[in-house]
Structures are given as C-alpha cells and as structure tokens.
N, C-alpha and C positions, 0 to 999 in steps of 0.2 A: 467193675466199671473201667479200670485202668490197667488191666493185665498186660496189654501189649505195649504200654508206655515205657520209654527209656529216656533217661536224661543223665548228663554228667556236667557238674560244675567244676571248673578248674580255677585255681588262684595263681595268677602270673605275678612274679616279683622281679623287679628290675632295679638297676642302679642308674641314676641320672648322671650323665657325663658332661653336660653343659648346663649353665643356669637356664632353667626351662620355665617358660610362661605358657600357661594353659588357661582356657576360660573357666568360669566358676563351675559350669556343668560341662563335663568333658566327654560325654558319651558320643555326641555327634562328631567330634574331632577324631576319636578313636575309630569309630565306625567308618568314617570317610577314608582314613588312612588304610584301614584294613581292606576295604573294597578296592582301592587303587592298587595296592601291592598284590592282592590276590589276582586281579586281572592281569597285571604285568607278569606274574609268575605262571599263570595257567593258560592264558589265551594264546593259542598258536596260529590262529587265522587272522587276528587283528581286524575282524569285522566290527562295524560300528554297533551292531546289535547281535544278541545271542540267538534270538528267534530265527529258526531256519538255518542256523549255522550247521555245517556238516558234522561237527564234533560236539554239538550241544549236549547230546545224551550222556557223554562221558566226561564232560568238562567240570572240574570241581567249582570253578567260578560260577558257571551258569547254574549249577545246582544250588549253590549257597546264596547267590544274589539275584538270580533271575528265575526263581522257582515259578512254574506256571502249571495250569491245569493240563494234563495230558490230552492230546487230540482225541483219543478214543474214550475219554472218561464220560460216564453217564451221571456223575454226581458233582456237586459244587461247581457247576459250569458258570454260575453268575457271581461267584465270590470275587470281591474287589480287593480284599486285603489278604493275599496269600502269605502265610507265615513263612519266614525264613527259618532254617534249622539251627540258628544260633542267636545268642544274645551277648552283647558286651555290657558288663556291669562296671562302669568306670570308677576311678577312685572316688570314695564318698565325700572326701573333704572338699570344701568350697575354696580352699587356698588356691591361689593362682601362680605362685612362684615356688618352684622346686629347685633349690640350690644344687650345684654340682656335688655329687657324692651322696645325695639323699636317696632314700628308698622310694620306689614307685610301685604300687600294686593295684591290680584290677582283676576282675573275674571274667571268665569266658565260659558260656554255657552252650552245650550242644544237645540236640535231640535226635532220637531214632537213628536213621542211616547217617545223619550228620556226624555222629560220634566217630565214625571211621575217618573223618577228615581232620582229626586233631593234629596229625603231623604237619599238614598244610598250614594250619593256623599257627603252629609254633614257628615254622619257617617264616611265615608272613610277619609275625610280630618281631621276630629276630631282625628281619630286614627293615621293618619300620624303625626299629631302634638305630640301625646303622644309617638310615637315610635321614632320620630326625622327624620330630613331630612338634606341633605348636610353634613357639618362637624362641630363638636363642636370645635371652635378655641382653640388651645393650647392642644389638646388631640390627641391621635392616635386611629383611628378606631371607635370613638364615633360620633353619630349623634346629631345634635342640635334640641332641642324640641321647640314647640310653642303651644300656646293655641288658638284654634279657638273661636273667640268672637262673631262674627256676620256675617250674610249673608243677603244681600239686593238685591231685584230685581231692575235692572236698566232699565229705560225706553228707548225709542228710540229717541235720540236727534239729529242725524246727520242733519245738515242744518236747524234745526227747532228752536234751542235754548230753547226747552221745556223739558229739562231733568227731569225725575221723579225717585224717589226711594221709595221703600217700604220694610220694614223688613220681611224676610221670616224665619229667625232663630236668636235666641239670646241665648247665653250660659247660661244666668241666669235662663231660663225656660226650655231649651232643646227641645222646641216645634217647629216644622216646620209648617209655615203658607203659603200654596201655594198662588201664586198671578197670575193674568191674564198674559198671554204671549203676545208677539208681534205677530200679525198675518198679513197675506198677504194683507188683505183689508186695514189695517192701513198703511202699507208701501206704497201701491198704492195711498192711499189718500194723504199722504205726498208728494209723487212724482208728483201727478197731480197739487199740489199747487205750485210747483216750476215754471212751465210755461216758455215757450220760452227758453229752456235750450240749449245754443249754445257754452258756454265756461265752463269748469270745470277743477278742479285740483284734482288729487289723490296724497296722500302722503303715500308711502309704509313704514309703521312703523316698520315692522319686515321683515326679509329675505323673499322675495317672489320668489318662485321657479316655473317658467312658462316654458312650452315647446311648441314649434311650429315646425312642420315638423321634429320631432325627435331631435331637437336641443334646448339647454337651451337658454332662452331669456334674453338678456341684454338691449334691447331697447323695452320698453313696448308700442308697437303700440296698438291703441284702439281696433281693431278687435281681437287681441290676448287676451286682457282682457275679451272681450265679449264672445269669444269662451270658455275660462276657466270658467267664471261665469255660462254660460249656462250648461256646463257639470256638474259643481258642484251642481247647483240647481236641475237639472234633476235627478241626482242620489240621492240627499237628499230627494226629494219628493218621489221617487220610494221606497227607502229602509226604510224610517222612517216616511212617511206620507201615504203610500199606494195610491199614486196619480201619475199622469203623468203630465209633463210639456208640455202642448199642445200649441206650438208656431211654427212659420215658422223659423226653425233654419237656413236654408240656406239663406233666405231673410234677417234675422236680421244680419247675419255675412257679407253678401255682402254690406248692407247699412252701416255697421260699418266701412267698408274700406274707406268710404267717409269722416270719421272724422279724422282729422290730428293731429299728435303729434306735437304741436306748440313749446313746449320747455320741456326740462327734465334735472333734476339733478340726475336722478337715476344712481346708480353705482353698480357694482358687488362686493359682498363680499363673502369670503369663511368662512366656519365654520366647525369645527371638533367636533363631539359628539361621546360618547361611547354608544353603544347599548348593554344593558345587555342581551336582548333576543338573539342577534346574536353573542354576546361575542367578539365584535371587534369594533374598531373605524371606524366611517363613515365620509367621507368628503362630506359636503353639502355646497351648495352655492346658492345665490339668490341676487335679487336687493333690494336696499333700496334707499329712496330719493323721489323726487317729479316728477310728469309728468303733463303737462297742455295740454288739448285737445280743439280743435276748430272744430265746425261743428254741424249739427242737431243731438241732442241727447235725445230729449224728450222721445222717445219710450224705451230708456235704463235706464231711471231714477230710476224706481222701482227696476230693477235688480242690479244697482249700489248701491242703498241704502241697499238692502238686503245683498249685498256682504260685507258691513261693519260689519255684524253679522257673515256671513258664512266664511269669509276670502276667499282667492283665491289661486289656485295653489296647490302644494304638501306639505305634512307634516304639515298640518294645526292643527292637534290635539294638538301639543305642542306649538301653537301660531304663527307659520309662516304664511305668507300671509295676515297679518292684514294691513288694510289701512284705512285712513280717507278721507272724501270727502268734497270738498268746491265748491260751485256753483257760477258762475259769469254770468251776463247777459250783 
C-alpha cells in the first residue's frame, strides 16, 4: 500500500536569546514565520503570486507553499486542499514565556520530494532565529531572537520502542548531513509485526479537524479516521512522490465501519488564530483527547502508523491533526 511513501521527521533545538513570549498554541506563529522567510530567501521575481511566474517550476517557495495541480494532470483536478510537503510540529508545552537562555525545541516533517529541501528549511529557521519570533517580553513591537543549535533526524518509534536519532545539522559546523528517511516498506514491516490487531487507542494530541458529510466531526468513528487518512496519503503520494495509492478505497472504508468506537474522551475545542495572509482572525476548532477502537484492524495498521507522521484532517501544516497510537491485543 505504502511502498512509494517517504517521510522524515527532524527535531530542531534552539537556545532562546531574549525573553520570548509565544501564544499557547505556537504552530501558526512558526508556520507564518517560516513562510515569510522562505519567500524572502527564494523569490527572485517578487511577483505578488506564484502562479504563472516564470520560475515557479524551480522555486522552492512555490513548491512548498503554493503546491498546485499540474496543468496537464488528469487526476485530482477538483481537490481543494492540496497538501504541502511539510508539517511544523511546534513545542508541545502551553507555556507562553521562554526566558533568555532556555531551550526551545520543535519538529519539522518533510514528505517525498520535499525531503530534498531540508537545507532550505534549516537556513530559514536559522534566519527566523536571527530576525526573531513572537514577542520580546517587556518591549513594544520587538521580536525575540533564538539561536538554532542542532537538528536531528528522528526515527520511527510508534509501537516499537526503538526510537533512533542522528544529527543532520550542528551550528558549530554549519554543515547539513542528510540521513535516510522513513519509507513505506519500513512502516509496513513494523505494521506486520504488530499481528492480530483488534484493539487500539488513538490520542489526538493537537486539535484534529475532521469532516464527514459536510459536517465537523466531534465523535471520531474509525471509518471517518480511515477516510481522512486515505485522502491524505493519496494526495501526498500524488503531489510529492509522483505515485498513486492503489487500494480498494470503497472496500477499506466499508470494512472500517465494522470497527467500533469502544470508548472516547475526545472533546471539541475552539481556537482563534490570526491569518496574516488573509488579514483577519479565523475561528478554528477540532477534537483533542483519546479514542479506543475494537474490531479487526490488521489491514489498517500501516496506514495508522504512517498517519502519526502525516497527521490527519485539516490545517496540518502548523501541527494540527497530530496523534499517537497505542496497540492492545
């Protein structure tokens, strides 16, 4: 199912240089800063829009932030939510004050061809640190600076207990060392080793925005999760791997309906964020909390494992839709 899939999660660690104030949920702030700096680094024409720009096809910013359906494509012509090849997983803490000298860490995930753009991301976050982010406490209109110290490739530990890390960037040398990514064969190998999967729990760690039959989902039934993961994996493979997800979508979804939501602590939360691109505040909401499922789930194991990297639902680029997975037999 996932043989063509590739992903890489990196943990970025930094040292705060000014007393830094960030919002409780930091993903939108990091994503906005990343987009602004990537555009300033990569855009050579300074056009207002990427579409029809003469260098769009080779521009890293256009690829990462303005991904679109190719003009000659005969598939996914009507897709509204084209996936970007990256996710920012912001600091998990809800703390808002980071004193000077404290540590700051966050994850950055890349998919498919996007993995080749890791050096651009490192340069961008290094520049974000130099320019500043959030607010410098006790000042007006100043941003707080940080120093990007290190980036590490993080292995694929869900349900395995075999986490691995390898340095890809150290500020002392300034050199980027590419590392092997997680691939679909590895994920399927881990999934096959689970065996007899009939009970599992998902913990929705960040707001997870799912829709089913045009309505927002507050009760995360298993087939709704499967539908969303299939859509996301299919579009990630198409846009960023040049591959198709060749599976029986209808059959997988119908069989998923036989898996029951045995218990849930998932609850709906609202969140308001400011969109600098749209110049207005946006009201977002999603579920957080746990869900326990019961039923035959072996054939979904690889998809669920991959989903801990891809996230699920809407607005995942700034960290929404992240979940962890625990298996029970």
